[in-house]
N, C-alpha and C positions, 0 to 999 in steps of 0.2 A: 504494500499499500504506500502511496506517496504521503509525505508529511504535509499537512495543510495547517493554516493558522487563522481561520476565520475569514470574514469578508474584509477586504482591504478598503473598498469604497463602493458606494452606490452612485451611478450616473443617471440622471434623468434628462430627457429632452424637454426643452421649454420654449414657449413663444416669446417670452420677454425676460431677459436675465435680471434687469433691475427689479421687476415686480416679484419674481420668484425669490431673489435674494432677500428682498424686504420681508416677504411672508415667512420664509424659513428663519429669519432672524427674529422677527416679532413673536412668532407663534412658538418656536422650538429653541430659540437661543443660538443659532448658528451664526458664525461670522466668517468673512472672507479671508482666505490664507493664500490664494494663488489666482492668477488671471491667465487666460490662454488667448493670445493674440495671433490671428492669422491674416496675412496680407494687410496689416494695419488696422484690423477691426477686432474688437473683443468678441470672441466666440464661445468662451466658457469660463466658469468659475469653480474653484475648489473651495468648499466650506468645511469648517471644523466646529465641533461642539466641545465646550469646556468641561462638560460633566460626563464625558465618556460616550456620547452618541457616535454612531459610525460617520466616517468622512463622507461627504456628499459632493458630487460633481453635478454642475448644471451645464448643459450643452444647448446652445441656441440651435434649434431644429424644429420649426413650427410644424411641419408635416408630421414628424414622428410624435411630437407632443400631442397633436390632435388625435392620431391613430391609437395612442396608448392611454388616453383619458379614460378613467373609470376602473382601470385595472390595478390590483394590489401586488406590485412586484416584490415587495419586501415587508417585513415587520421589524420595527425598531424595538430592541429589548429594553425593558425597564426592570428594576430589581425585583419588585414584589407587588402584592396587592395594594398596599398603602401607597406606593409610588404611582401606580396606575390610576388609583382613585384621585390622588392629588393632581395628576396630569389632566384627568377629565374635568376637575373643578377649574383648573387654569384655562382650559379651552372654553368652558362655560363663561368664565369671567371675561374672556376675549371675544365672546359672541361667535365663536366657531362652531359650526354644526358638526356633530359626530354621533356615533352610536353609543349605547350604554356599555358599561364595563360588564362583560360576560364571563362567567365561570365556565371554563371549557373542561374537557376531560382531564387535562393535566395542569393547567394554569389559567390566567385571566387574560382576556384580549380586550382592547379598545379599538373598534374598527370605525370605518366610515368617515374619517377626516380627509378632506380633499384639499390639495394645494391649488394654486391659481390655474393650473393647466388640467385640473380634474384628476390627477393621479391620486389614488387612495393611499394614505399613509396610515398604516396600522401599527399598533403597539402590542407587545405580548411580554408577559412576565417571564423572567429567567427562572425565578422560584416556581417550583411545581408543587401543588398540593397533594398529588397522588403519585407514588412511585411507579415508574414504568417497569414492565416485565421484559427484561432484555431479550428473551427468546420468543416474544410475541409481537405480531404486527397489530397496531391499534387500528380499529375501524371507526371512522366517523361518518355518521349518516345525517343528512339534512343540515350540515354545518352552515351552509349559505343561508338557508331559511332563518336560522337562529340569528345570524348577523343582520340580515335585512329587517327582522322584526325588532332589532334593538335601536333603530333610528330614533334619535332625539328630535324634538320639535323646535330646537333652537333656531331662531332665524338666521339666514346666511348673512355674513358680514358684508358691509359695503366695500366694494373693491373698485 
């Protein structure tokens, strides 16, 4: 087996670098650490999170941003149930629409937060409430229905 060390970074296509950078900064606390210039134009940004979130790349690509809207490519880990509940409260305070915190088979998930391009940003706890059986494949049925039913009625923010 090859040695792996987790996810290095996540890269998302966006329609507007400034708008996406502002949103990820305001909502999740990301800040710019690198700029990618091509033929004299800013085409991408690297963002970093001071409290351990994954590195995030934003790439100017309107067509791909449009095509990928609505899909949840990743889930950002949070330590435990208390941290995910605190995150949900922060999103409420900011007026950001999101789903309810859901107890899943092994941990807690906070789904249905969407960035300005419509990418779903999910959060999942690293701490698990139920030990996994290492020799058993877990089966999840109707997980999407549970997530869709968790939608909060928080009004969307003005963008």
